[in-house]
C-alpha positions in Angstrom: 77.5 98.5 88.4 74.0 98.0 87.1 71.9 95.8 89.6 69.2 93.3 88.7 66.1 95.0 90.4 64.1 91.7 90.4 66.3 89.9 93.0 68.0 90.5 96.2 71.6 91.3 95.5 74.0 90.2 98.4 77.3 90.8 96.6 78.5 91.7 93.1 81.8 92.2 91.3 84.3 90.9 88.8 85.7 87.4 89.0 87.6 85.4 86.5 86.0 82.2 85.5 87.5 79.1 83.8 85.5 78.0 80.8 83.9 74.6 80.8 84.5 73.6 77.0 87.5 75.7 76.3 89.5 76.0 79.5 90.5 79.7 79.1 89.9 82.2 81.8 87.6 85.2 81.3 86.5 88.0 83.5 82.8 88.0 84.2 80.6 90.1 86.4 79.1 88.0 89.2 76.0 88.7 91.2 75.3 86.7 94.4 71.5 86.2 95.3 70.0 84.2 98.0 69.6 81.1 95.8 72.0 81.6 92.8 75.2 82.9 91.6 74.5 84.8 88.3 77.3 86.0 85.9 77.3 88.3 82.9 79.7 89.2 80.2 81.1 92.7 79.5 80.5 94.0 76.1 83.1 96.7 75.7 82.5 99.0 78.6 79.1 97.8 79.6 77.6 94.8 81.2 75.3 93.0 78.7 71.8 92.6 79.7 71.8 89.0 78.8 72.6 86.7 81.8 75.5 84.3 80.6 75.0 81.7 83.2 73.8 80.7 86.7 75.1 78.4 89.4 72.4 77.1 91.7 73.7 77.2 95.3 71.6 74.5 96.9 73.8 71.7 97.9 76.8 73.2 96.4 80.3 72.4 97.9 82.8 75.1 98.2 86.6 74.5 98.3 88.6 77.6 99.4 91.3 78.0 98.7 91.6 75.7 95.6 95.3 75.3 94.8 95.5 72.9 91.9 96.1 75.6 89.3 99.7 76.4 89.3 100.4 80.1 89.7 96.7 80.8 90.4 96.4 80.9 94.2 93.3 83.1 94.3 90.9 80.4 93.0 88.0 78.9 94.8 85.9 76.1 93.5 82.1 75.6 93.5 80.8 72.1 92.8 77.1 71.9 92.2 74.8 69.1 93.4 75.1 67.5 90.0 78.9 67.5 90.2 79.6 70.4 87.8 82.7 72.3 88.8 83.1 76.0 88.6 86.5 77.5 89.1 86.4 81.3 90.2 89.4 83.6 90.6 89.4 86.7 92.8 91.6 89.8 92.7 93.1 89.2 96.2 93.0 86.7 99.0 90.7 88.8 101.0 88.1 89.0 98.1 88.5 85.4 97.5 87.8 84.5 101.2 84.9 87.1 101.4 83.2 85.6 98.3 83.6 82.1 99.5 82.3 82.9 103.1 79.2 84.9 101.7 78.4 82.1 99.3 78.8 79.5 102.1 76.4 81.4 104.2 73.7 81.0 101.4 74.5 77.5 100.8 74.1 76.6 104.5 70.8 78.5 104.5 69.6 76.4 101.7 71.0 73.1 103.1 68.3 70.6 104.0 70.7 68.4 105.8 72.3 70.6 108.5 74.8 67.9 109.2 76.5 68.6 105.8 78.8 71.6 105.8 79.3 73.6 102.5 83.0 74.3 102.8 86.0 72.4 103.7 87.3 75.5 105.6 84.5 75.2 108.2 84.5 71.5 109.0 84.1 71.0 112.8 86.7 69.5 114.8 89.4 70.2 117.3 93.0 70.8 116.7 95.0 67.8 115.2 98.4 69.5 115.5 99.6 67.3 118.3 99.3 64.1 116.0 101.2 65.9 113.1 104.5 64.5 112.0 106.5 67.5 110.8 108.8 65.5 108.7 105.8 64.0 106.8 104.5 67.6 106.4 107.8 68.6 105.0 107.7 65.6 102.6 104.3 66.6 101.3 105.5 70.1 100.8 108.3 68.9 98.7 106.0 66.7 96.5 106.7 67.5 92.9 103.0 67.2 92.0 101.0 68.2 95.0 103.6 70.2 97.0 103.8 73.8 97.5 105.0 75.8 94.4 108.3 77.6 94.4 108.4 80.9 92.6 110.2 84.4 92.4 109.2 87.0 94.6 110.2 90.7 94.9 111.0 92.5 98.1 112.5 96.0 98.3 114.1 95.9 94.9 115.4 92.4 95.2 114.0 89.3 93.4 114.3 86.1 95.5 114.0 82.8 93.5 112.9 79.5 94.8 110.7 80.7 97.7 107.1 81.1 98.7 105.0 83.5 100.6 103.6 83.0 104.1 100.0 83.2 102.9 100.8 80.6 100.2 102.0 78.2 102.9 98.8 78.7 105.0 96.7 78.3 101.8 98.4 75.1 101.0 98.1 73.6 104.5 94.4 74.4 104.7 93.9 73.1 101.1 95.7 69.8 102.0 93.7 69.5 105.1 96.8 69.4 107.2 95.2 72.2 109.2 91.5 73.0 109.6 91.8 76.8 110.0 94.2 79.4 109.0 95.1 80.0 112.7 95.9 76.3 113.0 98.0 76.5 109.7 100.0 79.4 111.2 100.7 77.4 114.3 101.8 74.4 112.2 104.1 76.6 110.0 105.5 78.3 113.0 106.5 74.8 114.3 108.2 74.0 110.9 110.1 77.3 111.2 111.1 76.6 114.8 112.3 73.1 114.0 114.4 74.4 111.1 112.5 72.8 108.3 111.7 76.3 106.9 113.7 79.5 106.9 113.1 83.1 106.5 113.9 85.0 103.2 114.0 88.7 103.0 113.6 91.5 105.6 109.9 91.2 106.5 109.9 87.5 107.7 113.3 87.9 109.3 112.0 91.0 111.3 109.0 89.0 112.4 111.0 86.1 113.6 113.1 88.5 115.8 110.3 90.5 117.3 107.2 88.2 117.5 106.3 85.7 120.2 106.6 81.9 119.6 103.1 81.7 118.2 103.4 84.7 115.8 106.8 83.7 114.3 105.2 82.7 111.0 103.3 85.4 109.1 100.2 84.7 107.1 101.2 87.5 104.6 101.6 87.5 101.0 104.7 89.7 101.2 106.6 87.7 103.9 108.9 85.3 102.3 110.1 81.8 103.2 112.0 78.8 101.8 113.1 75.2 102.7 116.1 75.2 104.9 117.8 72.6 102.6 116.7 74.4 99.5 120.4 74.7 98.3 120.3 70.9 97.9 116.9 70.1 96.7 115.2 73.2 95.3 118.1 75.4 94.0 119.5 78.3 95.9 117.7 81.4 97.0 119.4 84.4 95.4 118.6 88.1 94.8 118.8 90.0 91.6 118.0 93.6 91.1 116.6 95.3 88.1 114.5 98.3 87.2 111.3 96.3 86.9 112.1 94.7 90.2 112.4 98.1 91.8 109.0 99.1 90.4 107.4 96.0 91.8 109.1 96.2 95.1 106.8 98.6 96.8 104.3 97.6 99.5 100.9 96.6 97.9 98.3 99.2 99.1 95.4 98.2 97.0 94.3 95.5 94.4 91.2 95.2 92.4 89.5 94.7 89.0 88.8 97.9 87.0 87.9 98.6 83.3 90.6 100.4 81.4 90.3 102.1 78.0 93.1 101.1 75.6 95.4 103.9 74.2 95.2 102.9 70.5 92.0 101.0 69.8 90.1 102.8 72.5 88.5 99.5 73.5 87.6 98.7 77.2 89.1 95.6 79.0 89.0 94.3 82.5 92.4 94.7 84.2 93.7 93.7 87.7 95.2 96.9 89.0 97.8 96.8 91.8 98.7 100.0 93.7 102.1 100.0 95.4 103.9 102.5 97.5 107.7 103.3 98.2 108.1 103.5 95.3 104.6 104.6 94.2 103.5 102.8 91.1 100.2 101.6 89.6 100.6 98.5 87.5 97.9 96.5 85.6 97.7 93.0 84.6 95.7 90.9 82.3 93.5 88.8 84.7 92.8 86.1 82.1 96.5 85.1 82.2 97.7 86.7 85.3 99.9 84.8 87.9 101.6 85.9 90.9 104.9 85.8 88.9 103.4 87.4 85.7 104.7 90.6 84.3 102.3 93.5 84.3 100.7 94.6 80.9 101.6 98.1 81.8 102.2 100.6 84.6 103.5 103.9 85.5 105.0 105.9 88.4 102.5 107.9 90.5 104.9 110.7 91.2 103.4 114.0 89.8 100.2 112.2 88.6 96.9 114.0 88.6 93.9 111.9 89.2 90.3 113.2 88.8 86.7 112.0 88.8 84.7 112.4 85.6 81.1 113.3 85.5 78.9 110.4 84.4 76.5 112.6 82.5 77.7 112.6 78.9 81.0 111.1 77.5 84.1 113.0 78.4 86.5 114.1 75.8 88.9 111.3 74.9 86.5 108.5 76.0 84.9 106.2 73.4 82.2 103.6 73.8 79.0 103.2 75.8 80.1 104.3 79.2 78.7 102.5 82.3 79.8 105.0 84.7 82.0 105.5 87.7 84.8 107.0 85.5 88.0 108.6 86.6 91.1 109.8 84.8 94.9 109.7 85.6 97.3 112.0 83.9 100.9 110.9 84.3 103.9 113.2 84.6 104.7 112.6 80.9 101.1 113.7 80.0 99.7 110.1 79.2 96.0 110.0 79.9 94.5 106.8 81.4 90.7 106.5 81.5 89.3 104.0 84.0 85.9 102.7 85.2 85.3 101.3 88.6 82.7 98.8 89.6 80.8 101.3 91.9 80.9 105.0 92.8 82.4 103.9 96.2 85.1 101.9 94.6 85.9 104.9 92.3 86.3 107.3 95.3 88.4 104.7 97.2 90.7 104.4 94.2 91.0 108.0 93.7 91.8 108.6 97.5 94.4 105.8 97.5 96.1 107.1 94.3 96.2 110.6 95.6 98.0 109.5 98.8 100.8 108.3 96.7 101.1 111.3 94.3 
């Protein structure tokens, strides 16, 4: 969206930020510059001209992933040189890791003491896996307070309870510093799987176990599901339940991202996390201030028979209210419901339109 012409912009986009005084989560527009991370509020459908805050990057420490907020696995933390913590949540693991990596590059450029690294992810050192006690790793994973979180996941119309995704395991192992890199974490998780401490849940992880080589048995994937082997005793049984909403949410996630959506009644604009799925093809949207991986969507609709079109940014199209930023497109469902949506950039708009058209 609008860029500050006075500074070099390295990256910009929506992130959800935890407040310092009131610990609620709010969507903000972030702009990464060589020395600062700036953030702005959205007033209706436009970014306000007043900068709401800035984070000085010199001597910042980045923790990615940061997993201490239950049900918010997409958070990373920035700690300033004065010890102030900023908690930021992205729309996907890819976005989270990209933001953290680009911020880390700038922090390292500003670092006066090159011996200090800016992120726990990139600490030097060789593999420590040969010293790992798998039983102790399992005990840590079980820990009520700091262990991996069990939750419900949907796969092909079935909801599995008391399990976790492969990428959640990798995130946790890196966060707990039981592995230094994601590759190392996958190797450790594969060892847990091979020794029978973990087991596959659902079709995707089972298929990977059958077809992959030893080092690729465990999948760093948010849709590959696993559980503890003795979960029947300690964590409750893994069971499948099918419902209409489960079928809607069972498709493969094709695209995720923050977009602005106009409300149907009040016609106000709000930032929403959109998730596009295929087979079945649905577009769901979530409230990013309260979203978790298990949260129900605020709304959604089948893409079968939908029409999607780009709207001209010159003037305000019929049915649209407010001061429009731009990059607007419209989706008309088969039941003739009209959705007006703004993307962060022209390229994002075209990418979303192409992705939706592929599913209609």
